[in-house]
Structures are given as structure tokens and as C-alpha cells.
C-alpha positions as CSV (number, residue, x, y, z in Angstrom):
1,X,0.0,0.0,0.0
2,X,1.2,3.5,-0.8
3,X,1.8,5.9,2.1
4,X,-0.7,8.7,1.2
5,X,-0.6,12.3,2.5
6,X,-4.2,13.5,2.8
7,X,-5.5,17.0,3.7
8,X,-9.1,17.5,4.8
9,X,-10.2,21.1,5.1
10,X,-13.6,22.4,6.2
11,X,-15.3,24.6,8.7
12,X,-15.8,23.7,12.4
13,X,-18.4,20.9,12.6
14,X,-18.1,19.7,9.0
15,X,-16.9,16.3,10.1
16,X,-13.1,16.7,9.4
17,X,-11.9,15.1,12.7
18,X,-14.4,12.2,12.4
19,X,-13.4,11.5,8.8
20,X,-9.7,11.8,9.5
21,X,-10.0,9.4,12.5
22,X,-11.9,6.9,10.3
23,X,-9.3,7.1,7.5
24,X,-6.4,6.6,9.9
25,X,-8.1,3.5,11.5
26,X,-9.6,1.9,8.5
27,X,-6.6,2.4,6.2
28,X,-3.9,1.9,8.8
29,X,-2.4,5.2,8.2
30,X,0.6,6.2,10.3
31,X,-0.3,9.7,11.6
32,X,-3.3,12.0,12.1
33,X,-3.1,15.6,13.3
34,X,-5.4,18.6,13.3
35,X,-4.4,22.1,12.6
36,X,-5.8,23.2,16.0
37,X,-3.1,21.1,17.6
38,X,-0.5,22.6,15.2
39,X,-1.8,26.0,16.3
40,X,-1.3,25.0,20.0
41,X,2.3,24.1,19.2
42,X,3.0,27.3,17.4
43,X,1.3,29.2,20.3
44,X,3.9,27.7,22.6
45,X,6.7,29.4,20.6
46,X,5.2,32.9,20.6
47,X,3.2,35.2,22.7
48,X,-0.3,36.7,22.6
49,X,1.2,40.1,22.1
50,X,3.3,39.0,19.1
51,X,0.6,36.8,17.5
52,X,-2.8,37.9,18.8
53,X,-4.7,36.0,16.0
54,X,-3.3,32.7,17.2
55,X,-4.8,33.1,20.6
56,X,-8.5,33.6,19.7
57,X,-11.2,31.6,18.1
58,X,-11.8,32.5,14.5
59,X,-15.6,32.2,14.7
60,X,-15.7,34.6,17.6
61,X,-14.0,37.3,15.6
62,X,-15.9,40.3,14.1
63,X,-14.6,39.2,10.7
64,X,-14.2,35.4,11.0
65,X,-13.1,34.9,7.4
66,X,-10.3,37.4,7.6
67,X,-9.3,35.9,10.9
68,X,-9.1,32.3,9.6
69,X,-7.1,33.5,6.6
70,X,-4.6,35.2,8.9
71,X,-4.3,32.2,11.2
72,X,-4.0,29.9,8.2
73,X,-1.2,32.0,6.7
74,X,0.6,32.0,10.0
75,X,0.3,28.2,10.4
76,X,1.2,27.4,6.8
77,X,4.9,26.9,7.5
78,X,4.2,24.4,10.3
79,X,1.7,22.5,8.3
80,X,4.0,22.4,5.3
81,X,6.8,21.0,7.7
82,X,4.4,18.1,8.5
83,X,3.9,17.4,4.8
84,X,7.6,17.7,4.1
85,X,8.4,15.3,6.9
86,X,5.9,12.8,5.7
87,X,7.5,12.9,2.2
88,X,11.0,12.7,3.6
89,X,10.3,9.8,5.9
90,X,8.0,7.9,3.6
91,X,5.1,7.9,6.1
92,X,1.4,8.5,5.7
93,X,-0.5,11.3,7.4
94,X,-4.0,12.8,7.5
95,X,-4.0,16.5,8.4
96,X,-7.3,18.0,9.0
97,X,-8.4,21.5,9.9
98,X,-10.2,24.7,9.1
99,X,-6.8,26.3,8.4
100,X,-6.3,24.2,5.3
101,X,-7.6,26.9,3.0
102,X,-7.6,26.4,-0.8
103,X,-5.5,29.5,-1.4
104,X,-2.6,27.9,0.4
105,X,-3.0,24.2,-0.3
106,X,-4.6,23.8,-3.7
107,X,-1.3,22.9,-5.2
108,X,0.3,21.2,-2.2
109,X,2.4,18.1,-2.9
110,X,-0.2,15.7,-1.4
111,X,-2.1,12.7,-2.6
112,X,-5.5,14.1,-1.8
113,X,-6.9,17.4,-0.6
114,X,-10.6,17.9,-0.1
115,X,-12.8,20.5,1.6
116,X,-15.7,19.1,3.5
117,X,-19.0,21.0,3.1
118,X,-20.9,21.6,6.3
119,X,-24.3,20.0,6.5
120,X,-27.6,21.9,6.7
121,X,-27.8,24.4,9.5
122,X,-29.7,22.2,12.0
123,X,-27.3,19.2,11.6
124,X,-24.3,21.5,11.5
125,X,-25.3,23.1,14.9
126,X,-25.5,19.5,16.4
127,X,-22.1,18.6,15.0
128,X,-20.4,21.8,16.1
129,X,-21.8,21.3,19.6
130,X,-20.9,17.6,19.6
131,X,-18.5,15.5,21.6
132,X,-15.3,16.3,19.8
133,X,-15.2,19.7,21.6
134,X,-17.0,19.0,24.8
135,X,-15.7,22.1,26.7
136,X,-16.5,24.6,23.9
137,X,-19.6,26.7,24.1
138,X,-21.1,27.7,20.7
139,X,-23.9,30.3,20.6
140,X,-26.0,31.3,17.6
141,X,-23.6,34.2,16.6
142,X,-20.7,31.7,16.7
143,X,-22.6,29.3,14.5
144,X,-23.5,32.0,12.1
145,X,-19.8,32.9,11.8
146,X,-18.8,29.2,11.3
147,X,-21.3,29.1,8.4
148,X,-19.6,32.2,6.9
149,X,-16.3,30.3,7.1
150,X,-18.0,27.3,5.4
151,X,-19.3,29.6,2.6
152,X,-15.8,31.1,2.2
153,X,-14.1,27.7,2.0
154,X,-16.6,26.4,-0.6
155,X,-16.2,29.5,-2.7
156,X,-12.4,29.3,-2.5
157,X,-12.5,25.6,-3.3
158,X,-14.4,26.3,-6.4
159,X,-12.1,29.1,-7.4
160,X,-9.0,26.9,-6.9
161,X,-10.4,23.7,-8.3
162,X,-10.4,21.8,-5.0
163,X,-13.0,19.1,-4.7
164,X,-15.7,19.7,-2.0
165,X,-17.4,16.7,-0.5
166,X,-20.4,16.3,1.7
167,X,-19.0,14.3,4.7
168,X,-22.1,12.0,4.5
169,X,-21.1,10.9,1.0
170,X,-19.1,7.9,2.3
171,X,-19.0,6.2,-1.1
172,X,-17.5,9.2,-2.8
173,X,-15.0,9.7,0.0
174,X,-14.0,6.1,-0.1
175,X,-13.6,6.3,-3.9
176,X,-11.4,9.4,-3.5
177,X,-9.3,7.7,-0.8
178,X,-9.1,4.5,-2.8
179,X,-7.7,6.5,-5.7
180,X,-4.7,7.5,-3.6
181,X,-4.2,4.2,-1.7
182,X,-2.7,2.0,-4.4
């Protein structure tokens, strides 16, 4: 089996973490990391004063799209280092996160890059408030901002030719993954 490098972008609550975990387990991939954890590592190397955008939630910003873009650009080097290491070591990895914006990753040297589309508003609210972030409180304004980020990611994916996928389209996702796992 090939050692694929897979990127899964999408807004909070789109199913990125769930899908990445399934892929790692079902395909026996070596590594799985979220850009939120990469952000935490980068935060440990800087200060709130030097990098204020890294220390706040994007969906709680007055301009959540501009905020996610600034965070994504700041984290790009660290994410790219993970991709480079996977290539160098011949290992597989799934990297998932809202920070994987098409502007920065549409031409990344990876086997697959998809952006997950958030489900309808009701299902999305349930997913965002689900178990993967048990200590995070999401109000209606936050949810509205997360949906703005989803709209942005979808539009950017279309502009850069990145495939968007409904996370509930398991057959399509499996076909996409099957195309990179040879």
C-alpha cells in the first residue's frame, strides 16, 4: 500500500476530525493531526502580544473569514513542515483543519486534498456542539460565523479547483481515498 498524504479542510463541525480518524483507523495510516493542535504548538513558541490572532477563536472574531485566513497563513509553514516530513520519511498522514484553505493548499504536494461541506444548519449546529469539543460553548452568533467560514471555504475551493465533499457521501469519500491508496 502507498503511504498517502491527505489533507481535509472544512469549517468547524463539518466532520473533518471524524473522517480523519476513520481514515487513519480503516486504512492503517501512520499519523493524524489537526491544525488546531498545530496551532497550539505554534502558540507555545510565541506570545499573545506577538501573534494575537493565534490566541483567539476564528468564529468569535468580528470578521471570521479574515481571521481564519490570517491564522492559516501564520500556520502554513508548520503544516508544510508536517507534509515535508511525511515525504522525507515515507510515512502516511492525515492532516485536518479549518486552516487548510484552498489559497494555500490547492497545489500542495499531497495525494488528496478535499474540503468538506458543512451539513444543513440544524445538523451543523448539532455537529459543532458535539462530543469532539465537549468544553467549547457555541452560541448562535458563533454558529453564524462558522457558516460564513464554510461559505468562504466552498467559494475558495471552487475558485482553486479543489473538490468539495459532503461528509455524509461515504461512497464518494472512499472512492477518492481508494484512488490515492494503491
